[in-house]
C-alpha positions in Angstrom: 13.8 318.1 347.1 11.2 319.5 344.9 7.4 318.7 345.1 7.3 316.5 342.0 10.3 314.7 342.6 9.3 314.2 346.4 5.9 312.6 344.4 7.5 310.9 342.2 10.0 308.7 345.1 7.5 307.9 346.5 5.6 306.4 344.2 7.8 304.4 343.2 8.5 303.0 346.4 5.1 302.3 347.0 4.6 301.0 343.8 8.2 298.3 344.7 6.5 297.3 347.6 3.3 296.0 345.4 5.4 294.6 342.7 9.0 294.3 343.2 10.2 293.1 340.3 8.8 296.3 338.2 11.2 299.0 336.3 9.9 302.0 338.4 12.2 304.7 336.2 8.8 304.4 334.2 6.6 305.7 337.4 7.0 309.6 336.8 4.6 312.5 337.5 3.6 314.9 335.2 1.8 318.5 335.2 -1.7 318.1 334.6 -5.7 319.7 333.6 -5.8 322.4 336.9 -9.8 320.6 337.2 -7.8 316.9 337.9 -4.9 318.6 340.2 -1.5 319.5 339.9 0.1 316.6 338.8 -0.9 313.2 337.4 0.4 309.5 337.1 -0.6 307.2 335.0 2.2 305.0 335.2 0.0 302.0 337.1 -2.1 301.6 334.2 0.7 300.2 331.7 2.1 298.4 334.6 -1.0 296.6 335.1 -1.7 295.5 331.4 1.8 294.3 331.1 1.1 292.0 334.2 -2.6 291.7 333.3 -3.8 293.3 336.6 -7.0 295.5 336.6 -5.2 298.7 336.7 -7.6 300.4 339.0 -7.3 297.6 341.5 -3.4 297.9 341.2 -4.0 302.0 341.6 -6.0 301.1 345.1 -3.1 298.9 346.7 -0.3 301.9 345.7 -1.9 304.7 346.8 -2.7 302.1 350.2 0.8 301.9 350.7 1.7 306.3 349.5 2.1 308.5 352.1 2.3 312.1 350.7 0.4 314.1 353.3 2.7 316.0 353.7 2.9 317.3 350.6 -0.5 317.1 349.1 -4.1 316.6 349.8 -5.2 312.7 350.1 -4.6 311.1 346.2 -7.6 310.8 344.3 -8.1 307.7 341.6 -9.7 308.3 338.6 -10.6 306.5 335.3 -9.0 303.7 335.0 -6.1 303.8 337.2 -4.8 307.5 337.0 -3.6 308.8 340.1 -4.2 312.9 340.6 -2.0 315.1 343.1 -2.9 318.5 344.8 -0.5 320.1 346.2 -0.8 321.7 349.1 -0.8 325.6 349.5 1.8 325.2 352.5 4.3 323.0 350.3 3.8 325.4 347.3 5.0 328.3 349.4 8.0 326.9 351.3 9.1 325.7 347.7 8.9 329.3 346.1 10.3 330.7 349.5 13.8 328.8 348.9 13.7 329.4 345.1 13.4 333.3 346.6 16.1 332.5 348.7 18.3 331.2 345.3 18.3 327.3 346.9 16.8 326.7 343.4 15.1 327.8 340.4 12.9 324.9 340.5 14.7 322.3 338.6 17.9 320.3 340.2 20.9 318.5 338.8 20.7 315.0 338.0 22.3 312.4 340.9 22.8 310.6 338.0 24.2 312.5 334.6 25.1 311.1 331.4 28.1 311.5 328.9 26.2 312.9 326.1 27.8 314.2 322.8 26.3 316.1 320.2 27.0 316.2 316.6 25.1 319.5 315.3 25.3 322.6 312.8 28.1 321.0 310.2 28.1 323.5 307.6 30.6 322.8 304.5 33.5 324.5 303.9 33.9 326.7 300.9 30.1 327.2 301.0 28.4 330.1 302.6 26.1 328.9 305.9 22.7 329.6 304.6 19.3 329.5 306.1 18.6 326.3 306.9 21.5 325.9 308.9 19.6 327.8 311.5 17.8 324.3 312.4 20.4 322.5 313.4 22.6 324.9 314.6 19.7 326.4 316.6 18.2 322.6 317.6 21.8 321.5 318.7 22.6 324.6 320.6 19.1 324.7 322.8 19.8 320.8 323.7 23.1 321.2 324.9 22.5 323.9 326.7 18.9 322.2 328.4 21.5 319.3 329.4 24.5 321.3 330.6 21.6 322.8 333.1 20.2 319.8 334.0 23.8 318.6 335.3 24.9 316.0 332.3 28.2 316.1 330.7 28.1 316.8 327.1 30.4 317.2 324.3 29.8 319.4 321.3 31.2 318.3 318.2 30.8 319.9 314.9 31.6 317.2 312.2 32.2 319.8 309.1 32.2 318.6 305.3 36.1 319.1 304.7 36.8 316.4 302.5 35.4 315.3 299.0 35.1 315.1 295.6 34.3 318.8 295.7 38.2 319.5 296.4 39.2 318.5 293.3 37.1 321.0 291.4 37.6 324.0 294.0 41.4 322.8 293.3 41.7 323.6 289.9 39.7 326.7 290.3 42.3 328.1 293.0 45.3 327.3 290.5 43.0 328.9 287.4 40.9 331.5 287.8 41.3 332.6 291.5 40.7 336.6 292.1 43.1 337.5 295.0 41.0 340.5 296.2 38.1 339.2 295.9 39.2 336.1 298.2 40.5 339.1 300.6 37.1 340.7 300.8 35.1 337.6 301.0 36.2 334.5 300.6 33.8 332.0 301.3 31.5 333.7 298.3 35.0 333.9 296.0 35.2 329.7 296.7 31.6 329.5 296.1 32.0 331.8 292.8 34.9 329.1 291.6 33.7 325.9 292.6 29.8 327.1 290.1 32.1 328.6 286.9 34.4 324.9 287.3 31.6 322.6 287.9 29.9 323.9 284.8 32.9 323.3 282.6 33.2 319.6 284.0 29.8 319.3 283.2 30.5 320.7 279.5 34.2 319.0 278.9 35.2 315.7 279.9 39.2 317.0 279.4 38.2 319.7 282.4 36.5 317.2 284.6 39.7 314.8 284.3 41.7 317.9 285.3 39.7 318.1 288.5 39.9 314.5 289.2 43.7 314.6 289.3 43.6 317.8 291.5 41.4 315.5 293.8 44.1 312.3 293.0 47.1 314.4 294.6 44.9 316.0 297.5 44.1 312.3 298.5 47.7 310.7 297.8 48.8 313.8 300.1 50.6 316.1 297.5 52.0 319.1 299.4 50.9 321.9 297.7 47.4 320.7 297.2 47.1 319.9 300.7 48.3 323.7 301.5 46.0 325.2 299.5 43.0 322.5 301.0 44.2 323.8 304.2 43.7 327.5 303.3 40.1 326.8 302.4 39.5 325.4 305.7 40.9 328.0 307.8 39.7 330.3 305.4 35.8 328.6 305.7 36.1 328.6 309.6 36.5 332.2 310.2 33.2 332.8 308.4 32.2 330.3 310.4 32.9 331.4 313.5 31.7 334.8 313.2 28.1 333.4 312.4 28.7 331.0 315.6 30.0 334.2 317.7 26.8 336.0 316.7 24.8 333.2 317.4 26.2 332.6 320.6 27.2 329.4 319.9 30.7 327.4 321.1 31.4 323.8 320.2 34.3 321.5 322.3 35.3 319.8 319.2 35.4 321.1 315.2 36.8 317.6 314.0 35.7 317.5 310.3 35.8 314.5 308.1 38.8 315.0 307.1 40.1 314.2 310.9 39.4 310.6 310.3 40.9 309.8 307.0 43.6 307.7 308.7 41.1 305.1 309.7 38.5 304.7 306.6 40.5 301.8 304.9 40.7 299.8 308.8 37.3 300.2 308.9 36.5 298.5 305.8 38.5 295.9 306.0 37.4 295.3 309.0 34.2 295.4 307.9 34.8 292.5 305.0 37.1 290.4 307.4 33.7 290.5 309.7 31.6 288.9 306.6 29.2 292.4 307.4 30.3 294.5 304.2 31.1 292.6 300.8 32.1 293.1 297.0 29.4 293.8 294.8 30.5 295.3 291.1 33.9 296.3 292.0 32.3 298.1 295.3 32.2 297.7 298.9 28.6 297.6 300.4 27.1 296.4 303.8 23.4 294.4 302.7 20.6 293.5 304.6 21.2 290.0 307.3 17.4 289.1 306.9 17.0 290.2 310.6 13.9 292.5 310.3 11.0 292.6 308.4 11.4 293.7 304.5 9.1 297.0 306.0 11.7 297.9 308.7 14.6 296.7 306.7 16.7 300.1 305.6 18.5 297.9 303.5 15.2 297.2 301.2 13.7 299.3 299.3 9.6 298.1 297.4 10.3 298.6 293.4 7.4 296.9 291.3 6.1 295.2 294.3 9.8 293.3 295.1 11.9 293.6 298.0 15.5 294.5 296.5 18.6 295.3 298.1 19.2 298.6 298.7 23.2 298.4 300.4 24.6 301.0 302.5 27.7 301.6 300.4 31.5 301.8 302.5 33.6 301.5 299.6 33.0 303.1 296.1 34.2 301.4 292.6 37.1 303.7 292.6 38.6 303.1 295.9 37.1 306.3 297.5 34.9 306.2 300.8 32.0 307.9 301.2 29.5 309.0 304.3 28.7 305.9 305.9 32.6 304.7 305.9 33.3 308.3 307.8 30.5 308.1 310.2 31.8 304.6 311.5 35.4 305.7 311.9 33.5 308.8 314.0 31.2 306.5 316.3 33.9 304.4 317.0 36.3 307.3 318.0 33.9 309.1 320.2 33.7 306.0 321.9 37.2 305.1 322.6 38.0 309.0 323.3 35.0 310.1 325.3 33.0 306.5 326.6 29.8 308.7 326.0 26.4 307.4 326.8 24.6 308.8 324.4 25.5 310.2 320.7 22.7 312.5 319.9 22.9 313.5 315.7 20.6 316.8 314.9 20.3 316.6 311.2 17.5 317.2 308.9 15.0 314.4 308.3 15.9 313.6 305.3 19.1 312.0 306.5 16.6 309.7 307.9 17.6 306.3 306.1 21.0 307.2 306.2 21.0 307.3 310.0 19.0 304.0 310.3 21.8 302.0 308.7 24.8 303.9 310.3 23.0 302.1 313.5 22.3 298.9 312.2 26.2 298.4 311.0 27.6 299.8 313.5 25.8 297.8 315.8 26.6 294.4 313.6 30.4 295.5 313.8 31.2 296.6 317.2 28.1 294.3 319.1 29.1 295.3 322.4 30.1 298.5 322.3 26.6 299.0 320.6 24.7 297.8 324.3 26.7 300.2 326.2 25.6 303.5 324.0 22.9 304.7 322.1 22.5 306.7 319.1 19.7 309.2 318.1 19.2 310.9 315.4 17.5 314.0 315.9 15.4 314.8 312.9 14.1 318.4 311.7 11.5 319.5 308.9 12.6 322.4 306.3 12.1 326.3 306.3 9.4 327.2 303.6 8.6 330.0 301.6 4.9 331.8 301.3 4.9 330.1 298.4 5.2 326.7 300.5 8.4 326.0 299.1 11.6 326.0 300.3 12.7 329.1 301.5 14.6 331.2 298.9 15.7 334.3 297.7 12.9 336.5 295.0 16.1 335.6 292.5 15.9 332.1 293.8 19.0 331.4 295.5 19.8 330.1 298.7 19.2 332.6 301.9 22.4 333.1 303.2 22.7 332.7 306.8 24.6 335.9 307.7 22.4 338.4 305.1 19.4 337.0 307.1 20.5 338.0 310.5 21.6 341.1 309.4 18.2 341.5 307.9 16.4 340.3 311.2 18.8 343.0 313.3 17.7 346.1 310.7 14.1 345.5 310.9 14.2 344.9 314.5 15.9 348.5 314.8 13.5 349.8 312.7 10.6 348.7 315.1 12.8 349.7 318.2 13.0 353.1 317.0 9.6 353.6 316.3 8.5 352.6 319.7 11.4 354.0 322.0 12.8 356.9 319.9 13.6 358.6 323.2 16.9 356.1 323.8 19.9 356.4 322.6 21.4 355.2 319.2 23.7 352.7 320.8 21.0 351.1 322.7 18.5 350.7 320.1 20.8 349.1 318.1 21.9 346.8 320.9 18.2 345.6 321.9 17.6 345.4 318.3 20.5 342.9 318.5 19.2 340.7 321.0 15.3 341.1 319.6 16.6 339.9 315.9 18.3 337.1 316.6 16.2 336.1 319.2 13.0 336.4 316.9 14.6 334.3 314.4 16.2 331.5 316.7 12.5 331.4 319.0 10.5 331.1 315.5 12.9 328.3 314.2 12.2 326.1 317.6 8.7 326.7 318.5 7.3 324.3 316.3 7.6 320.2 316.7 11.3 320.0 315.1 10.1 317.6 312.6 7.5 319.8 311.1 8.3 322.3 308.0 7.7 325.9 308.8 6.8 329.3 306.6 9.2 331.7 307.4 7.3 335.1 308.4 8.9 338.2 308.8 6.1 339.7 310.5 4.9 336.5 312.7 8.5 336.1 314.4 9.0 339.9 315.3 5.5 340.5 316.5 4.9 342.0 320.2 1.9 339.6 320.3 1.3 336.1 320.2 4.1 333.3 321.1 7.0 335.2 320.1 10.4 335.8 321.2 9.9 340.1 321.2 6.9 339.0 323.5 8.7 337.5 326.3 11.6 340.2 325.7 9.1 342.5 326.8 7.4 340.6 329.3 11.1 339.9 330.8 11.8 343.8 330.6 8.3 344.9 331.8 9.1 342.8 335.2 12.3 344.4 335.1 11.0 347.8 334.9 8.8 347.2 338.1 12.1 347.0 339.8 13.7 350.3 338.6 11.0 351.9 340.4 12.0 351.2 343.9 14.7 352.5 346.3 16.0 349.2 347.6 14.7 346.2 345.1 16.9 343.6 346.9 16.0 344.1 350.7 12.3 343.6 349.1 12.6 340.2 347.9 15.0 338.6 349.9 13.1 337.0 352.5 9.6 337.9 352.1 6.7 335.6 353.7 4.6 334.2 350.6 1.3 334.9 350.8 -0.7 333.5 347.9 -3.9 333.8 348.4 -5.5 335.4 345.1 -6.2 333.0 341.8 -3.7 334.5 339.8 -0.7 334.3 342.2 -1.7 330.5 342.7 -2.0 329.8 339.3 1.5 331.9 338.5 3.3 330.3 341.5 2.1 326.7 340.2 3.1 327.3 336.5 6.7 328.4 338.0 7.1 324.9 340.0 6.7 323.0 336.3 10.0 325.0 334.5 12.1 321.7 335.9 9.8 319.1 334.4 9.7 321.1 331.1 13.3 320.7 330.9 13.5 317.4 331.6 10.9 317.0 328.8 13.2 318.9 326.5 16.1 316.5 327.5 14.2 313.4 327.4 12.4 314.2 323.7 15.1 316.4 322.1 11.8 319.1 321.7 13.0 322.5 322.6 9.4 323.5 321.3 8.2 322.4 325.1 10.1 324.8 326.4 9.0 327.3 324.1 5.4 327.1 325.1 6.0 326.7 328.5 8.2 330.6 328.4 4.8 331.7 326.7 2.3 330.3 329.2 4.2 331.6 331.8 4.5 335.4 330.7 0.6 334.7 330.3 -0.4 334.1 333.5 1.7 336.9 334.3 -0.3 338.8 332.6 -3.2 337.5 334.1 -1.6 338.0 337.6 0.0 341.5 337.1 -3.7 342.8 335.8 -5.6 341.7 338.9 -3.3 341.9 341.2 -1.7 345.1 342.5 1.9 345.0 342.9 3.6 348.4 343.4 0.1 349.7 344.8 -0.7 346.2 346.9 -2.6 347.2 349.8 0.0 346.2 352.5 3.7 346.3 352.7 3.6 342.4 353.2 1.5 342.0 349.7 3.9 344.1 347.9 6.9 342.0 348.6 5.2 339.1 348.1 3.9 340.1 344.5 7.7 341.4 344.6 8.9 338.1 344.9 6.4 336.5 342.3 7.8 339.2 340.0 11.7 338.3 340.6 11.2 334.9 340.3 9.1 335.1 336.9 12.2 337.2 335.2 14.4 334.5 336.9 12.2 331.5 335.1 12.0 333.6 331.9 15.6 334.8 331.8 17.0 331.2 332.6 14.6 329.9 329.8 15.0 331.9 327.3 19.0 331.6 327.7 18.8 327.9 327.7 17.3 328.1 324.0 20.1 330.5 323.4 18.1 333.7 323.6 19.6 337.1 325.4 17.4 339.1 327.0 17.6 343.1 327.4 16.3 345.3 330.5 14.7 347.9 328.4 12.5 347.2 325.3 
């Protein structure tokens, strides 16, 4: 068991001795400011507060029952009841040596894994994936990789937009103005052209709009020809989606589009009506506030001119059609029956927050028992902005297509790689540029707090200095270059006697220990930026170590082998950390 887990386990046992009814799952230890120690727990203060106890006295009582002398120096009580833990160097050495032997990489699989469904990416059929899709796709992929690494059973579902009113216009366009040659050359671009033209014609001409509606009715009624054309649009769209996903290294366990749930939508609405959760209003069917929440917290109410008025979630429109809420309720129902998940996580931008608040509340009212067994989570995120502070667009004002963005990333990276390493063969430079370019885009998107908007900047994301993917990739490649200078590198690091004497060695070693805690924090709070910042700090601590502690020119062989082991562990954590973010590494830069 890793040191922080040993401390945590023994602390929880000590707390139970003093407070038998306490929920010790909240009694955690976390890294802290080095001047206080290596780990800290503030859990006793909240436990004391809820019981109206003196937190300092509770901390004193718990420490009297706590024996962590195997791994720590004397436990210190600080402030109002903080517990500070400082690892013994012997325990640090033992943990690192077991990592060198491959017994762990500073994290452990969970003893009680969950089944978690992650719903992310979700592009729309007949539309190109644009720059905004990098957010849901990248965050969702990083989260599923983190959760799998920790041992959770993860099911990824790409809930694509493959149904809706737009298909009436697309079908009309396909039948009247389709350019076959362009469809073969770039199917999504041609479908996008059809939609724009027909949509403009429908806005200008009621008769044209009626034609589009008739095509939609035929599709929804099961017309063979329209279903076949719709199926071809979905097939062509999925080909281009897969091209993007293959470039990004993203895979899905399921791709169940909105259309998959059509057979159950009528049943959902009927059940909601029968249970008096929904009611008819102006020809439509909606779910209204049940009065259980204060108006300010109730998503089914909006304040207009100082008065709270109804803002229902429609589940059937006045024309008989269904909408997102209906489909999403059917989707939750299907997922529960199929996979029995503990959690369903939706990685969707923050603008959809009102929708998910309503959805989760409706589901809790509709299937009360099932809702108690599953946690529904909306993982929201902000927008990508241009230098002008507005949503990122091309110079002509169009949406930036994701495929073109990735092309430009690789081209810019190739130019930089060619300037820095012109001696490398062209094929190798192109491969490095691919890794660096795609990694730079992904990392720049994952680095900010996901709920913040961020400004897209090629110069920042491709910089070799600062908190960027190229900086981390270069740090990894630099470590690998050390081992290329050795005749038999493996024999040097298999069973070293680690000697952690220099301050920089200790600092690096202790930071390596925090890899697992960081992964757990990413999983708990759905924030990949924690891992980005951890890796950036790791690269910085490695640089300080390498500059102050000679490795290949160490004073003796034992010191050299010990420092080589630290280099190897750093490279392994960097590689695993970047892989968890969905970023490949290159051994040469």
